C-alpha positions in Angstrom: 159.4 51.0 115.0 157.0 52.2 111.7 156.2 55.9 111.4 152.1 55.2 111.9 153.5 54.1 115.3 155.6 57.2 116.1 153.2 59.6 115.4 150.8 58.3 118.1 150.9 60.2 121.4 151.5 57.8 124.3 150.1 60.1 126.3 146.7 59.4 125.1 146.5 56.3 126.3 144.3 53.4 124.1 142.0 54.0 121.9 138.2 53.5 123.0 134.7 53.2 121.5 133.2 55.8 124.1 132.3 59.3 121.7 133.4 62.0 123.2 130.6 64.5 124.0 130.9 67.9 121.9 129.4 71.2 122.3 126.4 71.7 120.2 127.4 74.0 117.3 126.1 77.1 117.3 125.1 79.1 113.8 125.7 82.9 114.1 123.8 85.5 112.0 124.7 89.3 111.8 122.0 91.3 111.9 122.0 94.0 108.9 120.2 96.4 110.8 122.0 96.8 114.4 125.1 94.8 113.4 125.1 92.6 116.2 125.6 88.6 116.1 122.6 86.7 116.6 122.2 82.9 117.2 120.4 81.1 114.1 117.8 79.1 116.3 116.6 82.4 118.0 116.2 84.1 114.8 114.2 81.8 113.6 111.9 80.8 116.5 111.3 84.9 116.3 110.2 84.5 112.8 113.5 85.9 111.1 113.3 89.4 113.0 116.3 90.3 115.1 115.3 90.3 119.0 117.5 93.2 119.8 116.5 95.7 116.7 113.4 94.6 115.3 114.9 94.8 111.9 112.5 92.5 109.7 115.1 89.9 107.8 114.0 88.5 104.2 112.4 85.1 104.0 111.4 83.0 101.1 108.0 82.8 99.7 107.7 79.0 100.6 108.9 80.0 104.5 106.5 83.1 104.5 103.5 80.8 103.4 104.4 78.0 106.3 104.3 81.0 108.9 101.0 82.5 107.6 98.4 80.0 106.6 96.8 77.5 108.8 99.0 74.3 109.1 97.8 71.7 106.3 94.8 74.1 104.5 97.3 75.2 101.4 97.0 73.6 97.9 99.3 75.1 95.7 98.5 76.3 92.0 100.6 76.1 89.1 104.0 74.7 90.8 105.0 73.1 87.2 105.0 76.4 85.3 108.8 77.7 84.3 110.5 80.5 82.7 112.3 79.9 79.0 115.0 81.8 77.8 112.5 82.6 74.4 114.8 86.1 74.1 117.8 83.8 73.8 119.2 86.2 76.5 123.1 85.9 76.9 123.9 84.2 80.6 119.9 83.9 81.3 120.0 80.1 80.9 122.7 79.9 83.8 121.0 82.4 85.9 118.0 80.3 85.8 119.9 77.3 86.6 121.6 78.7 89.7 118.2 80.4 91.4 116.6 76.9 91.0 119.0 75.0 92.5 119.3 77.6 95.3 115.9 77.8 96.1 114.6 74.6 94.8 111.5 76.7 93.0 110.8 77.1 89.1 110.3 81.1 90.0 110.2 83.7 91.9 106.2 83.3 93.5 104.4 80.5 95.4 100.2 80.6 94.8 97.7 78.7 95.6 94.4 78.4 98.2 94.7 78.4 101.9 93.1 79.2 105.1 94.1 82.4 107.5 92.3 82.0 110.7 89.9 79.9 109.5 88.9 82.5 106.5 89.4 80.8 102.9 91.6 83.1 100.9 93.6 82.7 97.3 97.5 83.6 98.0 100.6 84.6 96.3 103.7 84.9 98.0 107.0 86.2 96.1 110.4 84.9 96.6 113.3 87.3 97.2 115.4 84.4 97.1 115.1 83.7 93.1 116.9 86.3 91.1 115.6 89.1 93.5 111.9 88.3 92.9 112.2 89.9 89.5 108.7 89.7 87.7 109.3 87.7 84.4 106.2 86.2 82.2 105.7 83.0 84.9 105.4 85.5 87.8 103.0 87.8 86.0 101.0 84.3 84.6 100.7 82.9 87.7 99.7 85.7 89.7 97.3 86.7 87.4 95.8 82.9 87.5 95.4 83.6 91.0 93.3 86.4 90.5 91.2 84.5 87.7 90.7 81.4 89.9 90.0 83.9 93.0 87.0 85.4 91.2 85.8 81.8 89.7 85.5 80.6 93.4 84.7 84.4 95.3 87.8 84.4 97.3 89.7 87.2 98.9 93.3 87.5 97.4 96.0 88.0 100.0 99.6 88.8 98.3 103.0 89.2 99.7 105.1 91.3 97.5 109.0 91.5 97.2 110.5 92.2 94.1 113.8 93.9 92.2 111.3 95.0 89.8 110.4 94.0 86.0 112.8 90.5 85.0 115.2 92.3 82.2 116.0 89.0 80.7 112.9 88.4 79.5 112.3 92.3 78.0 109.5 94.1 77.3 107.3 91.4 77.5 107.9 91.1 81.6 106.8 94.9 81.4 103.6 93.8 80.4 103.0 91.9 83.0 102.3 94.7 85.1 99.1 95.4 82.9 98.1 91.7 82.6 97.8 91.2 86.1 96.5 94.9 87.0 93.5 94.0 84.8 93.0 90.6 86.5 93.0 92.4 90.0 90.4 95.1 88.2 87.9 92.4 87.6 88.5 90.7 90.2 87.7 94.1 92.1 84.3 94.8 90.5 82.7 91.5 91.3 83.3 92.8 95.3 86.0 90.8 96.1 89.0 91.5 98.5 92.4 92.5 97.8 94.9 92.8 100.8 98.9 93.5 99.7 101.3 93.0 102.3 104.5 94.9 101.1 108.0 93.3 102.1 111.7 94.5 102.0 111.8 95.2 99.2 109.6 96.1 96.8 110.2 98.1 94.2 109.9 99.0 90.0 107.1 97.4 88.2 105.7 95.3 90.9 105.5 98.7 93.0 103.8 100.4 90.0 101.0 97.5 89.3 100.0 94.7 91.7 101.8 96.1 95.0 99.9 99.0 95.3 96.5 98.4 94.0 94.9 96.4 96.7 91.9 97.4 99.0 94.1 97.3 102.0 97.9 97.9 101.7 99.9 96.8 104.6 103.5 97.1 105.0 106.0 95.5 107.4 108.3 97.7 109.6 111.0 99.2 107.4 110.3 97.6 104.3 111.8 99.6 101.3 109.1 100.6 98.9 109.3 102.7 95.7 108.9 102.9 92.1 112.8 103.9 91.4 115.4 102.3 93.9 117.3 104.7 96.1 120.3 104.0 94.0 118.7 105.0 90.8 117.0 108.2 92.4 120.6 109.3 94.1 122.2 108.6 91.0 119.6 111.0 89.1 119.3 113.4 91.1 122.8 113.8 92.7 121.8 114.2 96.1 121.6 112.3 99.0 118.4 110.8 100.2 117.0 111.2 103.7 116.9 108.7 106.3 113.8 106.6 105.9 112.8 107.3 102.5 111.1 105.2 100.6 110.7 102.7 103.9 106.9 102.0 105.4 107.0 104.5 107.6 107.0 107.3 104.7 104.5 105.3 102.5 102.3 105.9 105.6 103.0 109.4 106.1 102.3 110.1 102.7 98.9 108.4 102.2 100.0 105.0 100.6 99.8 102.7 103.4 97.1 101.8 105.4 98.8 100.1 108.3 102.9 98.5 109.3 102.2 95.4 110.7 105.1 93.2 112.5 105.4 89.8 111.5 104.4 88.4 114.8 101.2 90.1 114.3 100.6 89.5 110.9 98.4 86.7 110.9 96.0 88.1 113.7 95.8 91.0 111.5 94.9 89.5 108.2 92.5 86.9 109.5 90.9 90.2 111.3 90.5 91.8 107.8 89.1 88.9 106.4 86.6 88.6 108.8 85.6 92.3 108.4 85.3 92.2 104.8 83.2 89.4 105.1 80.8 91.5 107.4 81.9 89.4 110.2 82.8 90.3 114.0 86.4 88.9 114.5 86.9 86.4 116.9 87.7 87.2 120.4 91.4 88.9 120.6 91.5 90.2 117.8 94.2 92.7 117.6 91.9 95.8 117.0 89.4 94.7 119.6 88.3 97.4 122.3 88.2 96.6 125.8 85.8 98.5 128.0 82.6 98.2 130.0 79.1 99.3 129.3 78.5 102.4 131.4 76.9 102.2 134.8 74.0 104.1 135.4 73.4 104.3 139.0 74.5 106.9 141.9 77.9 108.4 141.4 78.2 107.2 138.0 78.0 111.0 136.6 79.7 113.9 137.3 78.2 116.6 138.5 75.4 118.2 136.6 76.6 121.2 134.5 74.1 124.1 134.2 72.0 124.4 131.6 73.0 126.4 128.5 71.5 130.2 128.6 72.1 130.9 124.9 73.2 129.5 121.8 76.7 130.9 122.3 77.0 129.1 125.6 76.5 125.7 123.5 79.0 126.9 121.3 82.0 127.6 123.7 80.7 124.3 125.2 81.7 122.6 122.0 85.4 124.1 122.1 86.2 122.7 125.7 89.2 120.8 126.2 86.6 118.3 128.3 84.9 117.1 125.6 84.6 113.9 124.3 86.5 113.6 120.8 85.4 111.4 117.7 88.3 109.2 118.3 87.1 108.7 121.9 83.7 108.0 121.0 84.3 105.5 118.5 86.8 103.6 121.0 84.3 103.6 123.6 81.4 103.1 121.7 82.2 100.1 119.2 84.0 96.8 120.1 86.7 97.1 117.6 87.8 99.8 115.2 91.0 99.0 112.5 92.2 102.5 111.7 93.0 103.0 107.9 95.8 105.7 106.6 96.1 107.6 103.8 94.2 109.2 100.7 96.4 107.4 98.1 97.9 110.9 96.6 99.7 112.5 99.2 99.4 112.2 103.0 97.7 110.8 105.2 95.9 113.6 107.3 95.9 113.1 111.1 92.5 115.5 111.3 90.2 112.8 110.0 90.4 108.9 111.6 89.0 106.5 109.1 88.9 102.9 109.2 86.2 99.6 109.8 84.9 99.0 113.4 82.6 96.4 114.6 79.4 96.6 117.6 78.3 93.2 118.3 77.8 91.9 114.6 77.5 94.7 112.7 80.6 95.6 111.0 80.8 99.6 109.6 83.1 102.2 108.3 83.5 104.9 110.8 85.1 108.2 109.8 85.2 111.0 112.5 87.0 114.5 112.3 89.5 114.8 115.2 90.7 117.5 117.0 92.6 115.9 119.9 92.5 116.3 123.5 95.5 117.6 124.5 97.7 120.4 123.4 100.1 118.2 121.8 97.3 116.1 120.0 95.8 119.2 119.3 98.9 120.7 117.0 99.2 117.6 115.5 95.3 116.7 114.2 95.4 120.5 112.9 92.7 121.2 115.4 90.2 118.9 113.7 90.6 121.6 110.6 91.0 119.1 107.7 93.1 119.2 104.4 92.1 118.3 101.6 93.9 114.8 102.0 91.4 114.2 105.1 88.5 114.1 102.8 89.8 112.2 100.3 91.0 109.7 102.6 87.1 109.6 104.2 85.8 109.2 100.3 88.4 106.5 100.0 86.7 104.6 102.6 83.1 105.2 101.6 83.6 103.6 98.4 85.1 101.1 100.1 82.1 100.5 102.0 80.1 100.6 98.9 82.0 98.1 97.6 81.8 95.5 100.4 78.5 96.8 101.6 78.9 98.1 104.4 76.8 101.0 106.4 79.2 104.7 107.1 78.8 106.3 110.2 80.5 109.8 110.3 81.1 111.9 113.6 81.7 115.7 112.7 83.7 117.9 115.3 85.6 120.9 113.5 85.5 124.2 113.0 86.2 124.3 109.6 88.1 122.7 106.5 91.7 124.3 106.5 92.3 127.6 105.0 95.7 127.5 103.6 98.0 128.1 100.5 98.9 124.4 100.5 95.3 123.1 101.2 94.2 125.6 98.4 97.1 124.8 96.0 96.0 120.7 96.2 92.1 121.6 95.8 90.7 121.9 99.0 87.2 122.8 97.2 87.5 120.0 94.7 87.9 117.4 97.6 84.6 118.6 99.5 82.7 118.9 96.5 83.6 115.4 95.2 82.6 114.1 99.0 79.2 115.9 98.4 78.5 114.7 95.0 79.7 111.0 95.4 77.4 111.2 99.2 75.1 111.8 97.7 74.8 108.3 95.6 76.6 106.2 97.9 74.3 103.0 98.0 74.7 102.2 101.1 73.4 103.9 104.3 75.2 106.8 105.9 74.3 108.0 109.1 76.6 111.5 110.1 76.3 113.0 114.0 77.6 116.3 114.6 79.3 115.7 118.0 81.0 119.3 118.5 81.2 121.7 115.7 79.7 121.6 112.7 81.5 124.2 110.6 80.5 125.1 107.5 81.4 123.3 104.4 84.0 121.3 106.2 81.4 119.2 108.1 79.3 119.4 105.5 82.2 117.6 103.2 80.9 114.2 105.6 77.3 115.0 106.3 75.5 114.5 103.3 73.6 111.3 104.8 70.8 109.1 105.2 69.9 110.4 109.0 71.8 114.0 110.1 72.0 113.7 114.1 73.4 116.2 116.5 74.2 115.9 120.3 72.3 118.3 122.2 75.4 120.1 123.2 76.9 120.5 119.3 76.2 123.0 116.7 76.0 123.4 113.2 76.5 126.5 111.5 77.4 128.1 107.8 79.9 130.3 109.5 81.1 130.8 113.1 79.2 133.5 115.0 82.4 135.4 115.0 82.9 135.1 111.7 79.1 136.0 111.2 79.2 139.5 113.6 82.7 140.4 112.0 81.5 140.3 108.7 78.0 141.6 109.1 78.6 144.3 111.7 82.2 144.4 112.0 82.1 143.7 115.5 83.7 139.9 116.8 82.0 141.3 120.2 78.7 140.7 119.2 78.8 136.8 118.6 76.5 136.2 121.2 74.0 137.8 119.0 74.8 135.9 115.7 74.6 132.4 117.4 71.2 133.6 118.5 70.2 134.6 115.0 71.9 131.7 112.9 69.6 129.0 114.6 72.5 126.9 115.0 71.5 124.2 118.2 70.3 120.9 117.3 66.7 121.7 118.5 66.5 125.1 116.3 67.7 122.9 113.2 65.4 119.6 113.9 62.4 122.4 113.5 63.9 123.7 110.3 63.9 120.4 109.1 67.9 120.1 108.5 68.7 117.4 111.4 66.7 114.2 112.0 67.3 113.8 115.8 69.0 115.1 119.0 70.9 113.0 121.4 71.0 114.6 124.9 74.2 114.6 126.6 74.5 117.1 129.0 75.3 116.1 132.7 76.4 112.5 130.9 80.2 110.8 131.4 81.8 110.2 127.8 81.0 106.6 127.9 77.3 107.4 128.6 77.5 109.9 125.9 79.3 107.3 123.0 76.9 104.4 124.7 73.6 106.4 124.0 75.2 107.6 120.8 75.7 104.2 119.3 72.4 103.2 120.4 70.6 105.9 118.3 72.9 105.3 115.3 72.3 101.7 115.5 68.5 102.2 115.4 68.6 104.5 112.6 70.7 102.0 110.8 68.1 99.2 111.5 65.5 100.9 109.5 67.8 102.3 106.6 69.6 98.6 106.4 66.1 97.4 105.0 66.1 99.4 101.7 67.4 98.8 99.1 70.1 100.8 97.3 68.0 102.8 95.0 65.1 103.5 97.0 68.0 104.7 99.5 69.8 106.9 97.6 66.2 108.7 96.0 65.3 109.3 99.8 68.5 111.0 100.3 67.9 112.9 97.5 64.5 113.7 98.4 65.1 114.6 101.7 68.4 117.2 100.7 65.9 118.5 97.8 63.3 119.6 99.9 65.4 121.3 102.2 64.7 125.3 101.7 61.9 124.5 99.6 59.5 125.5 101.9 61.1 129.0 103.0 60.7 130.5 99.8 57.5 132.7 98.3 56.7 134.2 95.2 56.6 138.2 94.8 
């Protein structure tokens, strides 16, 4: 018996040609967030987001392109560009070769033209798999060309960033890509074109310090690490442990440097919505930030019991402070068809006392800004009772400048007892922030309609009320000082607040007679939905007229309007 024959197990029987059924093989991946093991197929189906903890895993630039751009619409630009070892840096040739073999890409970014939700745009997708998305000459050149071609073709730009920073193997030439791309971004912006950046994990170093933070709208994926210096560098420099969440997307929003955090599953719809709005179009049905509400009924039983007419100006002041009153945000949500709230002043923080963003009503797209008090104790505390910090006024101004760039009318809803008076607010320039708003609003080259919907307290209110049309609700007041403050200062007796309110002439009808406001919208006895409906109708009527004027005439009329205030009250002795 041969050796081969001896090795055969007689119990197996004769060999057959029938293939045995093998169980399907599953590749398992460990989530770096929750450390759970996930089936790779399920992970892919979930766009590389952990179904257990929601951790957004990194994806390649090309895969990012495939899940973002409308099928069949992408045309790649400059795919042939490839880096060279022009400094003869030790080991660089080998690193490039390894990265190209691993990714089948020539460098760390994929660029081109495509459509998102049917909207044409220029795009770039950085790739962490290629040398950690480091920015070298090819990355800088390709992204620079994206902005130049977008400028030529009148296209918005959408860019997905991921990077460990500048590519050290290319020395200072790599550093110069920051300036080169930033200059191209500026030229594109000056032509009135949109740039949206999407920050993904990680975006650090020179990319963060240049084009990643230069977008008109800055979006981030949840939990993405975004910063100039990496956490390890900061800890080594400061010799301190960093707090949880430091430099993450949520940290960026809190500190005013990011507009939105958007989950990967919602990214395409959100980008399509923003592209539509910045083109001056209402988004398609089912947009992520569409508002569903019914038109208010005007029949029997639709209104609450009519409250008694206020007998004095101070009675109206009390109405403005009621917790049952519709807030600015509620009026926005009930009066518009959709509203995308944007966050941050790009300097220090996001002030919750000021809500600001892009809204639409029918086919009209607007920049909408409101001072929000909150309608519960918790919300009022979070929003500082509607007393804005400097960051709130700077956020408002940032959105107004963006409105001017894209030719959108501005609507402001004012409800504040006054700007916040505090040590931090003074340290960060409360007076300067309000003053800058007054100057900038006086010359803003798009229509502005401001409405005092509650309390209009002094300079804190005026910081959002230098407008072509200034309206007031019938139950609102607008004053240089609170009645209590006036009584305390002049008469040393806050109990005489009712006298002060009458003497100050702070109601809508008083101020209309003085030529300080342009109209009063009746709201007593109406539901919140009815108030929002009537207010939006009056705003639209004002905009119908104002939007017919060219920018020069608009600004000239606004100047004349405020120039005349108080002039007729002056007499010579």
